All heavy atoms as TSV, in Angstrom:
chain	resi	resn	atom	element	x	y	z
A	1	MET	N	N	0.846	-1.191	0.000
A	1	MET	CA	C	0.000	0.000	0.000
A	1	MET	C	C	0.887	1.248	0.000
A	1	MET	O	O	1.798	1.370	0.811
A	1	MET	CB	C	-0.894	-0.029	1.234
A	1	MET	CG	C	-1.703	1.247	1.421
A	1	MET	SD	S	-2.601	1.241	2.975
A	1	MET	CE	C	-4.242	1.156	2.340
A	2	GLU	N	N	0.617	2.124	-0.896
A	2	GLU	CA	C	1.381	3.363	-0.981
A	2	GLU	C	C	0.925	4.319	0.121
A	2	GLU	O	O	-0.257	4.467	0.375
A	2	GLU	CB	C	1.144	4.016	-2.342
A	2	GLU	CG	C	1.992	5.258	-2.543
A	2	GLU	CD	C	1.778	5.850	-3.915
A	2	GLU	OE1	O	1.633	5.078	-4.882
A	2	GLU	OE2	O	1.746	7.078	-4.013
A	3	LYS	N	N	1.920	4.926	0.794
A	3	LYS	CA	C	1.586	5.864	1.857
A	3	LYS	C	C	0.938	7.114	1.290
A	3	LYS	O	O	1.316	7.595	0.232
A	3	LYS	CB	C	2.840	6.276	2.632
A	3	LYS	CG	C	3.284	5.256	3.630
A	3	LYS	CD	C	4.094	5.871	4.724
A	3	LYS	CE	C	5.512	6.130	4.307
A	3	LYS	NZ	N	6.346	6.550	5.406
A	4	SER	N	N	-0.031	7.626	2.033
A	4	SER	CA	C	-0.675	8.855	1.595
A	4	SER	C	C	0.264	10.032	1.829
A	4	SER	O	O	1.183	9.974	2.645
A	4	SER	CB	C	-1.983	9.068	2.356
A	4	SER	OG	O	-1.716	9.400	3.701
A	5	SER	N	N	-0.004	11.093	1.117
A	5	SER	CA	C	0.793	12.303	1.243
A	5	SER	C	C	0.738	12.850	2.660
A	5	SER	O	O	1.752	13.248	3.215
A	5	SER	CB	C	0.288	13.346	0.249
A	5	SER	OG	O	0.950	14.567	0.436
A	6	ILE	N	N	-0.450	12.826	3.268
A	6	ILE	CA	C	-0.574	13.364	4.618
A	6	ILE	C	C	0.213	12.508	5.614
A	6	ILE	O	O	0.840	13.032	6.528
A	6	ILE	CB	C	-2.051	13.529	5.051
A	6	ILE	CG1	C	-2.116	14.364	6.322
A	6	ILE	CG2	C	-2.742	12.213	5.210
A	6	ILE	CD1	C	-3.481	14.907	6.616
A	7	ALA	N	N	0.214	11.203	5.426
A	7	ALA	CA	C	0.971	10.309	6.301
A	7	ALA	C	C	2.465	10.636	6.217
A	7	ALA	O	O	3.152	10.732	7.238
A	7	ALA	CB	C	0.722	8.850	5.910
A	8	GLN	N	N	2.948	10.809	5.005
A	8	GLN	CA	C	4.362	11.137	4.812
A	8	GLN	C	C	4.696	12.491	5.427
A	8	GLN	O	O	5.761	12.653	6.036
A	8	GLN	CB	C	4.701	11.154	3.327
A	8	GLN	CG	C	4.639	9.792	2.689
A	8	GLN	CD	C	4.799	9.848	1.178
A	8	GLN	OE1	O	4.488	10.846	0.543
A	8	GLN	NE2	N	5.277	8.755	0.607
A	9	ARG	N	N	3.805	13.447	5.294
A	9	ARG	CA	C	4.057	14.789	5.819
A	9	ARG	C	C	4.043	14.807	7.343
A	9	ARG	O	O	4.862	15.476	7.965
A	9	ARG	CB	C	3.061	15.785	5.234
A	9	ARG	CG	C	3.251	15.953	3.714
A	9	ARG	CD	C	2.270	16.915	3.100
A	9	ARG	NE	N	2.561	18.290	3.459
A	9	ARG	CZ	C	3.546	19.023	2.947
A	9	ARG	NH1	N	4.370	18.488	2.055
A	9	ARG	NH2	N	3.725	20.259	3.321
A	10	ILE	N	N	3.129	14.054	7.957
A	10	ILE	CA	C	3.102	13.979	9.421
A	10	ILE	C	C	4.412	13.401	9.931
A	10	ILE	O	O	5.026	13.942	10.851
A	10	ILE	CB	C	1.892	13.156	9.914
A	10	ILE	CG1	C	0.599	13.938	9.656
A	10	ILE	CG2	C	2.030	12.818	11.397
A	10	ILE	CD1	C	-0.673	13.138	9.874
A	11	ARG	N	N	4.857	12.308	9.328
A	11	ARG	CA	C	6.111	11.688	9.756
A	11	ARG	C	C	7.293	12.634	9.546
A	11	ARG	O	O	8.145	12.785	10.421
A	11	ARG	CB	C	6.350	10.391	9.000
A	11	ARG	CG	C	7.709	9.755	9.345
A	11	ARG	CD	C	7.849	8.380	8.799
A	11	ARG	NE	N	7.093	7.503	9.683
A	11	ARG	CZ	C	6.891	6.217	9.463
A	11	ARG	NH1	N	7.375	5.650	8.389
A	11	ARG	NH2	N	6.209	5.491	10.315
A	12	ALA	N	N	7.330	13.303	8.405
A	12	ALA	CA	C	8.442	14.216	8.112
A	12	ALA	C	C	8.483	15.379	9.100
A	12	ALA	O	O	9.552	15.722	9.618
A	12	ALA	CB	C	8.327	14.743	6.683
A	13	PHE	N	N	7.329	15.981	9.383
A	13	PHE	CA	C	7.302	17.088	10.342
A	13	PHE	C	C	7.640	16.612	11.748
A	13	PHE	O	O	8.299	17.320	12.510
A	13	PHE	CB	C	5.943	17.800	10.337
A	13	PHE	CG	C	5.829	18.852	9.272
A	13	PHE	CD1	C	4.977	18.689	8.191
A	13	PHE	CD2	C	6.572	20.021	9.343
A	13	PHE	CE1	C	4.865	19.661	7.210
A	13	PHE	CE2	C	6.471	21.009	8.365
A	13	PHE	CZ	C	5.617	20.825	7.302
A	14	ARG	N	N	7.182	15.411	12.125
A	14	ARG	CA	C	7.506	14.865	13.446
A	14	ARG	C	C	9.014	14.735	13.600
A	14	ARG	O	O	9.598	15.166	14.599
A	14	ARG	CB	C	6.836	13.502	13.648
A	14	ARG	CG	C	7.295	12.823	14.943
A	14	ARG	CD	C	6.670	11.466	15.146
A	14	ARG	NE	N	6.945	10.486	14.121
A	14	ARG	CZ	C	8.079	9.791	14.010
A	14	ARG	NH1	N	9.091	10.012	14.818
A	14	ARG	NH2	N	8.208	8.886	13.052
A	15	LYS	N	N	9.651	14.165	12.590
A	15	LYS	CA	C	11.106	13.984	12.644
A	15	LYS	C	C	11.831	15.325	12.607
A	15	LYS	O	O	12.817	15.528	13.322
A	15	LYS	CB	C	11.571	13.094	11.494
A	15	LYS	CG	C	11.153	11.647	11.675
A	15	LYS	CD	C	11.664	10.789	10.540
A	15	LYS	CE	C	11.347	9.335	10.789
A	15	LYS	NZ	N	11.918	8.476	9.742
A	16	LEU	N	N	11.344	16.254	11.790
A	16	LEU	CA	C	11.942	17.580	11.693
A	16	LEU	C	C	11.911	18.289	13.047
A	16	LEU	O	O	12.870	18.970	13.420
A	16	LEU	CB	C	11.205	18.410	10.647
A	16	LEU	CG	C	11.750	19.801	10.358
A	16	LEU	CD1	C	13.121	19.715	9.698
A	16	LEU	CD2	C	10.784	20.570	9.467
A	17	LYS	N	N	10.836	18.107	13.789
A	17	LYS	CA	C	10.682	18.755	15.099
A	17	LYS	C	C	11.371	17.968	16.212
A	17	LYS	O	O	11.380	18.399	17.360
A	17	LYS	CB	C	9.202	18.934	15.440
A	17	LYS	CG	C	8.445	19.788	14.435
A	17	LYS	CD	C	8.858	21.242	14.491
A	17	LYS	CE	C	8.024	22.059	13.522
A	17	LYS	NZ	N	8.137	23.487	13.759
A	18	GLY	N	N	11.922	16.789	15.885
A	18	GLY	CA	C	12.706	16.025	16.855
A	18	GLY	C	C	11.919	15.137	17.802
A	18	GLY	O	O	12.424	14.754	18.855
A	19	TYR	N	N	10.688	14.783	17.433
A	19	TYR	CA	C	9.880	13.915	18.281
A	19	TYR	C	C	9.977	12.468	17.828
A	19	TYR	O	O	10.021	12.187	16.635
A	19	TYR	CB	C	8.400	14.307	18.220
A	19	TYR	CG	C	8.060	15.624	18.869
A	19	TYR	CD1	C	7.665	16.711	18.100
A	19	TYR	CD2	C	8.120	15.782	20.250
A	19	TYR	CE1	C	7.343	17.922	18.687
A	19	TYR	CE2	C	7.805	16.989	20.840
A	19	TYR	CZ	C	7.416	18.061	20.061
A	19	TYR	OH	O	7.097	19.254	20.642
A	20	THR	N	N	9.956	11.550	18.806
A	20	THR	CA	C	9.786	10.140	18.472
A	20	THR	C	C	8.289	9.900	18.328
A	20	THR	O	O	7.466	10.728	18.740
A	20	THR	CB	C	10.326	9.228	19.591
A	20	THR	OG1	O	9.547	9.447	20.770
A	20	THR	CG2	C	11.804	9.495	19.873
A	21	GLN	N	N	7.924	8.761	17.777
A	21	GLN	CA	C	6.501	8.430	17.680
A	21	GLN	C	C	5.878	8.379	19.071
A	21	GLN	O	O	4.772	8.863	19.277
A	21	GLN	CB	C	6.299	7.075	16.995
A	21	GLN	CG	C	6.174	7.152	15.510
A	21	GLN	CD	C	5.716	5.834	14.909
A	21	GLN	OE1	O	5.921	4.768	15.476
A	21	GLN	NE2	N	5.105	5.914	13.746
A	22	SER	N	N	6.601	7.814	20.011
A	22	SER	CA	C	6.089	7.693	21.374
A	22	SER	C	C	5.853	9.062	22.008
A	22	SER	O	O	4.817	9.288	22.644
A	22	SER	CB	C	7.070	6.875	22.214
A	22	SER	OG	O	6.598	6.739	23.526
A	23	GLU	N	N	6.798	9.968	21.835
A	23	GLU	CA	C	6.655	11.318	22.404
A	23	GLU	C	C	5.461	12.050	21.798
A	23	GLU	O	O	4.662	12.661	22.522
A	23	GLU	CB	C	7.928	12.137	22.168
A	23	GLU	CG	C	9.124	11.676	22.979
A	23	GLU	CD	C	10.425	12.311	22.521
A	23	GLU	OE1	O	10.545	12.728	21.357
A	23	GLU	OE2	O	11.346	12.381	23.362
A	24	LEU	N	N	5.337	11.997	20.480
A	24	LEU	CA	C	4.237	12.691	19.817
A	24	LEU	C	C	2.898	12.065	20.209
A	24	LEU	O	O	1.932	12.784	20.482
A	24	LEU	CB	C	4.409	12.697	18.300
A	24	LEU	CG	C	3.346	13.474	17.516
A	24	LEU	CD1	C	3.243	14.922	17.976
A	24	LEU	CD2	C	3.631	13.412	16.023
A	25	ALA	N	N	2.843	10.751	20.272
A	25	ALA	CA	C	1.607	10.078	20.673
A	25	ALA	C	C	1.184	10.524	22.074
A	25	ALA	O	O	0.006	10.809	22.314
A	25	ALA	CB	C	1.784	8.560	20.620
A	26	ASP	N	N	2.142	10.615	22.992
A	26	ASP	CA	C	1.836	11.073	24.348
A	26	ASP	C	C	1.286	12.496	24.333
A	26	ASP	O	O	0.307	12.798	25.021
A	26	ASP	CB	C	3.083	11.025	25.237
A	26	ASP	CG	C	3.470	9.612	25.655
A	26	ASP	OD1	O	2.627	8.692	25.522
A	26	ASP	OD2	O	4.612	9.433	26.116
A	27	LEU	N	N	1.912	13.380	23.570
A	27	LEU	CA	C	1.454	14.765	23.503
A	27	LEU	C	C	0.067	14.887	22.880
A	27	LEU	O	O	-0.692	15.799	23.220
A	27	LEU	CB	C	2.463	15.614	22.715
A	27	LEU	CG	C	3.813	15.835	23.405
A	27	LEU	CD1	C	4.807	16.471	22.443
A	27	LEU	CD2	C	3.649	16.709	24.647
A	28	LEU	N	N	-0.245	13.974	21.976
A	28	LEU	CA	C	-1.556	13.995	21.308
A	28	LEU	C	C	-2.629	13.284	22.122
A	28	LEU	O	O	-3.810	13.418	21.836
A	28	LEU	CB	C	-1.453	13.325	19.934
A	28	LEU	CG	C	-0.585	14.035	18.907
A	28	LEU	CD1	C	-0.417	13.163	17.664
A	28	LEU	CD2	C	-1.160	15.393	18.549
A	29	GLY	N	N	-2.205	12.503	23.112
A	29	GLY	CA	C	-3.162	11.749	23.911
A	29	GLY	C	C	-3.721	10.543	23.186
A	29	GLY	O	O	-4.863	10.146	23.414
A	30	VAL	N	N	-2.911	9.962	22.296
A	30	VAL	CA	C	-3.315	8.748	21.577
A	30	VAL	C	C	-2.243	7.684	21.775
A	30	VAL	O	O	-1.127	7.974	22.202
A	30	VAL	CB	C	-3.522	8.998	20.055
A	30	VAL	CG1	C	-4.608	10.024	19.827
A	30	VAL	CG2	C	-2.231	9.418	19.377
A	31	SER	N	N	-2.580	6.454	21.440
A	31	SER	CA	C	-1.597	5.382	21.566
A	31	SER	C	C	-0.591	5.450	20.422
A	31	SER	O	O	-0.877	6.021	19.357
A	31	SER	CB	C	-2.286	4.014	21.561
A	31	SER	OG	O	-2.780	3.724	20.269
A	32	ILE	N	N	0.563	4.849	20.660
A	32	ILE	CA	C	1.581	4.803	19.613
A	32	ILE	C	C	1.069	3.995	18.419
A	32	ILE	O	O	1.432	4.265	17.274
A	32	ILE	CB	C	2.921	4.260	20.155
A	32	ILE	CG1	C	4.034	4.507	19.149
A	32	ILE	CG2	C	2.808	2.811	20.550
A	32	ILE	CD1	C	5.433	4.281	19.684
A	33	ALA	N	N	0.179	3.039	18.680
A	33	ALA	CA	C	-0.388	2.235	17.594
A	33	ALA	C	C	-1.231	3.111	16.654
A	33	ALA	O	O	-1.170	2.955	15.435
A	33	ALA	CB	C	-1.239	1.098	18.160
A	34	ILE	N	N	-1.999	4.023	17.227
A	34	ILE	CA	C	-2.820	4.915	16.400
A	34	ILE	C	C	-1.935	5.842	15.582
A	34	ILE	O	O	-2.125	5.994	14.375
A	34	ILE	CB	C	-3.812	5.720	17.269
A	34	ILE	CG1	C	-4.885	4.781	17.810
A	34	ILE	CG2	C	-4.436	6.869	16.478
A	34	ILE	CD1	C	-5.845	5.421	18.797
A	35	LEU	N	N	-0.947	6.455	16.236
A	35	LEU	CA	C	-0.049	7.350	15.499
A	35	LEU	C	C	0.707	6.582	14.421
A	35	LEU	O	O	0.859	7.066	13.295
A	35	LEU	CB	C	0.928	8.049	16.444
A	35	LEU	CG	C	1.886	9.025	15.767
A	35	LEU	CD1	C	1.143	10.135	15.032
A	35	LEU	CD2	C	2.859	9.610	16.776
A	36	GLY	N	N	1.158	5.389	14.734
A	36	GLY	CA	C	1.862	4.571	13.746
A	36	GLY	C	C	0.991	4.267	12.541
A	36	GLY	O	O	1.447	4.330	11.398
A	37	ALA	N	N	-0.282	3.945	12.799
A	37	ALA	CA	C	-1.211	3.659	11.697
A	37	ALA	C	C	-1.433	4.899	10.839
A	37	ALA	O	O	-1.505	4.811	9.607
A	37	ALA	CB	C	-2.538	3.145	12.253
A	38	ILE	N	N	-1.516	6.060	11.483
A	38	ILE	CA	C	-1.680	7.316	10.730
A	38	ILE	C	C	-0.448	7.556	9.857
A	38	ILE	O	O	-0.572	7.887	8.678
A	38	ILE	CB	C	-1.937	8.500	11.684
A	38	ILE	CG1	C	-3.326	8.389	12.317
A	38	ILE	CG2	C	-1.785	9.828	10.955
A	38	ILE	CD1	C	-3.592	9.379	13.445
A	39	GLU	N	N	0.731	7.365	10.425
A	39	GLU	CA	C	1.970	7.601	9.663
A	39	GLU	C	C	2.185	6.576	8.557
A	39	GLU	O	O	2.854	6.866	7.573
A	39	GLU	CB	C	3.180	7.628	10.603
A	39	GLU	CG	C	3.259	8.883	11.438
A	39	GLU	CD	C	4.582	9.042	12.163
A	39	GLU	OE1	O	5.438	8.138	12.077
A	39	GLU	OE2	O	4.754	10.076	12.813
A	40	ARG	N	N	1.654	5.381	8.731
A	40	ARG	CA	C	1.762	4.363	7.672
A	40	ARG	C	C	0.714	4.561	6.590
A	40	ARG	O	O	0.798	3.966	5.522
A	40	ARG	CB	C	1.606	2.955	8.262
A	40	ARG	CG	C	2.810	2.454	9.014
A	40	ARG	CD	C	2.687	0.983	9.367
A	40	ARG	NE	N	1.498	0.687	10.159
A	40	ARG	CZ	C	1.393	0.855	11.484
A	40	ARG	NH1	N	2.411	1.324	12.165
A	40	ARG	NH2	N	0.272	0.540	12.100
A	41	GLY	N	N	-0.287	5.381	6.887
A	41	GLY	CA	C	-1.338	5.612	5.908
A	41	GLY	C	C	-2.452	4.598	5.952
A	41	GLY	O	O	-3.310	4.575	5.072
A	42	THR	N	N	-2.475	3.745	6.991
A	42	THR	CA	C	-3.536	2.751	7.112
A	42	THR	C	C	-4.722	3.275	7.903
A	42	THR	O	O	-5.758	2.629	7.970
A	42	THR	CB	C	-3.023	1.452	7.775
A	42	THR	OG1	O	-2.474	1.775	9.061
A	42	THR	CG2	C	-1.954	0.797	6.910
A	43	ARG	N	N	-4.542	4.438	8.522
A	43	ARG	CA	C	-5.629	5.103	9.249
A	43	ARG	C	C	-5.614	6.571	8.856
A	43	ARG	O	O	-4.571	7.218	8.931
A	43	ARG	CB	C	-5.413	4.946	10.748
A	43	ARG	CG	C	-6.484	5.581	11.592
A	43	ARG	CD	C	-6.190	5.382	13.065
A	43	ARG	NE	N	-7.261	5.939	13.859
A	43	ARG	CZ	C	-7.839	5.310	14.865
A	43	ARG	NH1	N	-7.447	4.103	15.201
A	43	ARG	NH2	N	-8.799	5.892	15.542
A	44	LYS	N	N	-6.769	7.082	8.463
A	44	LYS	CA	C	-6.854	8.474	8.029
A	44	LYS	C	C	-7.206	9.355	9.221
A	44	LYS	O	O	-8.214	9.119	9.900
A	44	LYS	CB	C	-7.912	8.619	6.937
A	44	LYS	CG	C	-7.965	10.000	6.343
A	44	LYS	CD	C	-8.951	10.081	5.206
A	44	LYS	CE	C	-8.986	11.502	4.680
A	44	LYS	NZ	N	-9.977	11.683	3.647
A	45	PRO	N	N	-6.400	10.380	9.495
A	45	PRO	CA	C	-6.710	11.264	10.619
A	45	PRO	C	C	-7.916	12.150	10.307
A	45	PRO	O	O	-8.054	12.648	9.191
A	45	PRO	CB	C	-5.443	12.109	10.773
A	45	PRO	CG	C	-4.824	12.111	9.417
A	45	PRO	CD	C	-5.177	10.778	8.801
A	46	ASP	N	N	-8.789	12.318	11.312
A	46	ASP	CA	C	-9.931	13.200	11.113
A	46	ASP	C	C	-9.500	14.653	11.308
A	46	ASP	O	O	-8.350	14.932	11.648
A	46	ASP	CB	C	-11.099	12.821	12.035
A	46	ASP	CG	C	-10.758	12.938	13.519
A	46	ASP	OD1	O	-9.736	13.564	13.880
A	46	ASP	OD2	O	-11.532	12.403	14.331
A	47	THR	N	N	-10.428	15.561	11.090
A	47	THR	CA	C	-10.110	16.991	11.173
A	47	THR	C	C	-9.590	17.372	12.549
A	47	THR	O	O	-8.636	18.148	12.666
A	47	THR	CB	C	-11.367	17.829	10.839
A	47	THR	OG1	O	-11.850	17.424	9.560
A	47	THR	CG2	C	-11.056	19.312	10.804
A	48	HIS	N	N	-10.193	16.808	13.590
A	48	HIS	CA	C	-9.749	17.108	14.958
A	48	HIS	C	C	-8.303	16.668	15.172
A	48	HIS	O	O	-7.500	17.390	15.769
A	48	HIS	CB	C	-10.685	16.439	15.969
A	48	HIS	CG	C	-10.310	16.678	17.393
A	48	HIS	ND1	N	-10.442	17.910	17.995
A	48	HIS	CD2	C	-9.780	15.853	18.324
A	48	HIS	CE1	C	-10.014	17.820	19.252
A	48	HIS	NE2	N	-9.609	16.587	19.461
A	49	MET	N	N	-7.959	15.478	14.675
A	49	MET	CA	C	-6.592	14.971	14.836
A	49	MET	C	C	-5.600	15.826	14.046
A	49	MET	O	O	-4.503	16.105	14.528
A	49	MET	CB	C	-6.509	13.503	14.394
A	49	MET	CG	C	-5.135	12.893	14.570
A	49	MET	SD	S	-4.487	12.918	16.260
A	49	MET	CE	C	-5.591	11.785	17.070
A	50	ILE	N	N	-5.977	16.263	12.861
A	50	ILE	CA	C	-5.114	17.151	12.074
A	50	ILE	C	C	-4.839	18.430	12.868
A	50	ILE	O	O	-3.698	18.906	12.927
A	50	ILE	CB	C	-5.773	17.506	10.713
A	50	ILE	CG1	C	-5.931	16.270	9.839
A	50	ILE	CG2	C	-4.980	18.598	9.988
A	50	ILE	CD1	C	-4.650	15.699	9.313
A	51	GLN	N	N	-5.872	18.980	13.492
A	51	GLN	CA	C	-5.711	20.191	14.298
A	51	GLN	C	C	-4.763	19.943	15.467
A	51	GLN	O	O	-3.881	20.761	15.746
A	51	GLN	CB	C	-7.075	20.674	14.834
A	51	GLN	CG	C	-7.992	21.233	13.781
A	51	GLN	CD	C	-7.492	22.548	13.207
A	51	GLN	OE1	O	-6.837	23.328	13.878
A	51	GLN	NE2	N	-7.817	22.809	11.959
A	52	LYS	N	N	-4.945	18.822	16.178
A	52	LYS	CA	C	-4.091	18.508	17.325
A	52	LYS	C	C	-2.636	18.332	16.899
A	52	LYS	O	O	-1.723	18.853	17.546
A	52	LYS	CB	C	-4.586	17.239	18.028
A	52	LYS	CG	C	-5.822	17.460	18.869
A	52	LYS	CD	C	-6.370	16.172	19.442
A	52	LYS	CE	C	-5.436	15.531	20.441
A	52	LYS	NZ	N	-6.052	14.361	21.123
A	53	ILE	N	N	-2.423	17.605	15.814
A	53	ILE	CA	C	-1.058	17.370	15.337
A	53	ILE	C	C	-0.400	18.693	14.954
A	53	ILE	O	O	0.751	18.948	15.327
A	53	ILE	CB	C	-1.045	16.378	14.149
A	53	ILE	CG1	C	-1.470	14.984	14.623
A	53	ILE	CG2	C	0.337	16.333	13.489
A	53	ILE	CD1	C	-1.736	13.996	13.495
A	54	SER	N	N	-1.120	19.530	14.240
A	54	SER	CA	C	-0.537	20.799	13.807
A	54	SER	C	C	-0.234	21.702	15.005
A	54	SER	O	O	0.786	22.394	15.014
A	54	SER	CB	C	-1.433	21.509	12.793
A	54	SER	OG	O	-2.673	21.830	13.343
A	55	GLN	N	N	-1.084	21.691	16.026
A	55	GLN	CA	C	-0.817	22.491	17.224
A	55	GLN	C	C	0.436	22.008	17.946
A	55	GLN	O	O	1.287	22.816	18.318
A	55	GLN	CB	C	-2.013	22.443	18.181
A	55	GLN	CG	C	-3.190	23.261	17.717
A	55	GLN	CD	C	-4.396	23.109	18.628
A	55	GLN	OE1	O	-4.462	22.207	19.459
A	55	GLN	NE2	N	-5.366	23.996	18.458
A	56	VAL	N	N	0.545	20.700	18.147
A	56	VAL	CA	C	1.695	20.148	18.860
A	56	VAL	C	C	2.987	20.401	18.086
A	56	VAL	O	O	4.018	20.745	18.673
A	56	VAL	CB	C	1.507	18.634	19.134
A	56	VAL	CG1	C	2.790	18.002	19.639
A	56	VAL	CG2	C	0.369	18.416	20.133
A	57	LEU	N	N	2.931	20.270	16.756
A	57	LEU	CA	C	4.133	20.471	15.939
A	57	LEU	C	C	4.373	21.945	15.592
A	57	LEU	O	O	5.373	22.267	14.958
A	57	LEU	CB	C	4.030	19.649	14.651
A	57	LEU	CG	C	4.001	18.128	14.844
A	57	LEU	CD1	C	3.853	17.430	13.502
A	57	LEU	CD2	C	5.242	17.632	15.570
A	58	ASN	N	N	3.442	22.802	16.023
A	58	ASN	CA	C	3.567	24.242	15.797
A	58	ASN	C	C	3.676	24.578	14.302
A	58	ASN	O	O	4.565	25.308	13.874
A	58	ASN	CB	C	4.751	24.822	16.579
A	58	ASN	CG	C	4.677	26.328	16.679
A	58	ASN	OD1	O	3.603	26.911	16.673
A	58	ASN	ND2	N	5.826	26.972	16.763
A	59	ILE	N	N	2.745	23.992	13.539
A	59	ILE	CA	C	2.663	24.269	12.107
A	59	ILE	C	C	1.196	24.518	11.759
A	59	ILE	O	O	0.303	24.244	12.560
A	59	ILE	CB	C	3.211	23.101	11.252
A	59	ILE	CG1	C	2.443	21.810	11.540
A	59	ILE	CG2	C	4.710	22.926	11.464
A	59	ILE	CD1	C	2.827	20.647	10.662
A	60	GLU	N	N	0.957	25.030	10.580
A	60	GLU	CA	C	-0.409	25.254	10.113
A	60	GLU	C	C	-0.988	23.929	9.586
A	60	GLU	O	O	-0.265	23.146	8.960
A	60	GLU	CB	C	-0.434	26.295	8.991
A	60	GLU	CG	C	-0.033	27.689	9.435
A	60	GLU	CD	C	-0.999	28.267	10.455
A	60	GLU	OE1	O	-2.219	28.060	10.319
A	60	GLU	OE2	O	-0.517	28.933	11.393
A	61	PRO	N	N	-2.277	23.686	9.823
A	61	PRO	CA	C	-2.887	22.455	9.296
A	61	PRO	C	C	-2.698	22.297	7.795
A	61	PRO	O	O	-2.532	21.186	7.294
A	61	PRO	CB	C	-4.370	22.611	9.653
A	61	PRO	CG	C	-4.397	23.557	10.799
A	61	PRO	CD	C	-3.225	24.480	10.599
A	62	GLU	N	N	-2.695	23.413	7.073
A	62	GLU	CA	C	-2.523	23.359	5.621
A	62	GLU	C	C	-1.180	22.739	5.227
A	62	GLU	O	O	-1.051	22.166	4.154
A	62	GLU	CB	C	-2.647	24.752	5.014
A	62	GLU	CG	C	-4.042	25.334	5.085
A	62	GLU	CD	C	-4.408	25.921	6.449
A	62	GLU	OE1	O	-3.505	26.140	7.284
A	62	GLU	OE2	O	-5.604	26.143	6.677
A	63	GLU	N	N	-0.170	22.881	6.101
A	63	GLU	CA	C	1.135	22.292	5.795
A	63	GLU	C	C	1.042	20.769	5.801
A	63	GLU	O	O	1.752	20.096	5.054
A	63	GLU	CB	C	2.190	22.766	6.782
A	63	GLU	CG	C	2.500	24.245	6.634
A	63	GLU	CD	C	3.585	24.704	7.584
A	63	GLU	OE1	O	4.765	24.540	7.232
A	63	GLU	OE2	O	3.236	25.206	8.668
A	64	LEU	N	N	0.192	20.229	6.654
A	64	LEU	CA	C	-0.005	18.774	6.664
A	64	LEU	C	C	-0.861	18.319	5.496
A	64	LEU	O	O	-0.635	17.276	4.922
A	64	LEU	CB	C	-0.681	18.332	7.967
A	64	LEU	CG	C	0.132	18.475	9.241
A	64	LEU	CD1	C	-0.688	18.047	10.431
A	64	LEU	CD2	C	1.421	17.678	9.157
A	65	LEU	N	N	-1.834	19.136	5.153
A	65	LEU	CA	C	-2.765	18.769	4.090
A	65	LEU	C	C	-2.205	19.043	2.704
A	65	LEU	O	O	-2.768	18.621	1.707
A	65	LEU	CB	C	-4.088	19.528	4.264
A	65	LEU	CG	C	-4.798	19.246	5.593
A	65	LEU	CD1	C	-5.993	20.176	5.756
A	65	LEU	CD2	C	-5.217	17.803	5.690
A	66	ALA	N	N	-1.096	19.770	2.642
A	66	ALA	CA	C	-0.434	20.081	1.363
A	66	ALA	C	C	-1.355	20.820	0.407
A	66	ALA	O	O	-1.330	20.582	-0.792
A	66	ALA	CB	C	0.140	18.827	0.725
A	67	ILE	N	N	-2.185	21.723	0.970
A	67	ILE	CA	C	-3.082	22.487	0.107
A	67	ILE	C	C	-2.774	23.980	0.165
A	67	ILE	O	O	-3.540	24.791	-0.312
A	67	ILE	CB	C	-4.567	22.261	0.485
A	67	ILE	CG1	C	-4.837	22.652	1.937
A	67	ILE	CG2	C	-4.977	20.839	0.183
A	67	ILE	CD1	C	-6.303	22.639	2.313
A	68	ALA	N	N	-1.639	24.297	0.783
A	68	ALA	CA	C	-1.266	25.709	0.875
A	68	ALA	C	C	-1.056	26.278	-0.532
A	68	ALA	O	O	-0.591	25.580	-1.430
A	68	ALA	CB	C	-0.003	25.865	1.698
A	69	ALA	N	N	-1.394	27.521	-0.694
A	69	ALA	CA	C	-1.216	28.171	-2.005
A	69	ALA	C	C	0.250	28.174	-2.389
A	69	ALA	O	O	1.119	28.390	-1.560
A	69	ALA	CB	C	-1.744	29.597	-1.929
A	70	ARG	N	N	0.496	27.931	-3.638
A	70	ARG	CA	C	1.892	27.874	-4.118
A	70	ARG	C	C	2.184	29.070	-4.976
A	70	ARG	O	O	1.422	29.622	-5.608
A	70	ARG	CB	C	2.098	26.596	-4.920
A	70	ARG	CG	C	1.908	25.402	-4.036
A	70	ARG	CD	C	2.131	24.113	-4.826
A	70	ARG	NE	N	1.708	22.991	-4.049
A	70	ARG	CZ	C	2.520	22.284	-3.265
A	70	ARG	NH1	N	3.768	22.605	-3.164
A	70	ARG	NH2	N	2.068	21.261	-2.600
């Protein structure tokens, strides 16, 4: 299964900000299994989760969604 763009972007931003999956999962209040599934692209994050991830990583939600104006 090919990873979704959002899954790849979440993982890339997490690594860029220096978080492990475990650390980010704790900050988001979800299990590492859920975050892992999101990063693998086997689970699609809902709007609320996108908001939480962007807040914790201190980025705009559009950066995760890759819909920012170019």
